[in-house]
C-alpha positions as CSV (number, residue, x, y, z in Angstrom):
1,Y,-8.2,0.3,-9.5
2,C,-5.6,1.1,-6.7
3,L,-6.2,-2.3,-5.5
4,F,-5.6,-4.3,-8.5
5,V,-2.8,-2.3,-9.5
6,L,-0.9,-3.1,-6.1
7,A,-1.9,-6.3,-6.1
8,G,-0.2,-6.7,-9.9
9,T,2.7,-4.9,-8.9
10,L,3.6,-6.4,-5.3
11,G,2.0,-9.1,-5.7
12,P,0.6,-9.4,-2.0
13,R,-2.2,-12.1,-0.1
14,Q,-5.6,-9.5,0.0
15,K,-5.3,-9.8,3.7
16,A,-1.8,-7.5,3.8
17,L,-3.4,-5.8,1.0
18,R,-6.4,-4.8,2.4
19,H,-4.9,-3.6,5.2
20,L,-2.3,-1.4,4.6
21,T,-2.3,1.7,6.2
22,W,-0.8,5.3,5.1
23,D,1.7,5.1,7.8
24,V,3.4,2.0,6.7
25,V,4.2,3.2,3.0
26,D,7.0,5.9,2.0
27,L,6.4,7.1,-1.3
28,E,9.4,9.2,-0.9
29,A,11.9,6.3,-0.9
30,R,9.2,4.3,-2.9
31,E,8.4,1.3,-0.3
32,V,6.1,-0.3,1.9
33,T,6.5,-2.4,4.9
34,W,4.9,-5.7,5.2
35,Q,3.0,-6.0,8.9
36,K,3.9,-9.0,9.7
37,Q,0.2,-9.6,11.8
38,W,-1.0,-9.7,8.5
39,D,1.7,-11.5,6.2
40,K,1.3,-15.3,5.5
41,T,4.8,-15.8,6.7
42,G,4.1,-13.9,9.9
43,T,6.9,-11.1,9.3
44,E,7.8,-7.9,8.5
45,R,8.9,-7.0,5.4
46,T,10.0,-4.0,3.3
47,Q,9.3,-3.7,-0.5
48,P,10.9,-1.4,-3.1
49,L,7.9,0.3,-5.4
50,P,7.7,-0.1,-8.7
51,R,6.6,3.0,-10.7
52,A,3.4,1.8,-11.3
53,A,2.5,1.5,-7.8
54,V,3.6,4.5,-6.6
55,R,1.2,6.1,-9.1
56,A,-1.8,4.0,-7.5
57,L,-0.5,5.3,-4.8
58,R,-0.7,9.1,-5.0
59,I,-4.5,8.8,-7.4
60,A,-5.4,7.3,-3.9
61,Q,-4.1,10.2,-1.7
62,V,-5.8,12.8,-4.4
63,W,-9.1,11.0,-4.2
64,R,-8.5,10.6,0.3
65,R,-8.3,14.4,-0.1
66,R,-11.1,15.0,-2.4
67,L,-13.5,12.6,0.1
68,D,-11.6,14.2,3.3
69,Y,-11.3,10.9,4.9
70,S,-9.0,10.9,7.5
71,G,-8.6,7.6,8.2
72,P,-6.0,5.1,8.3
73,W,-6.5,3.6,4.9
């Protein structure tokens, strides 16, 4: 669910989306920084997070805690 919402609201390529890590997501500032090694154009860029994307990421955080996952994704 979360990946579909992020793909639909932010429009990244699936490779960039699959390599999204929590250290490049800032929920307080409501923005994400796409890493250049996974971006189609090879550039690092920051993008604002719309409300639906923030909600999806918060859902992902809840499941991360419930599953006791501590990896980067």
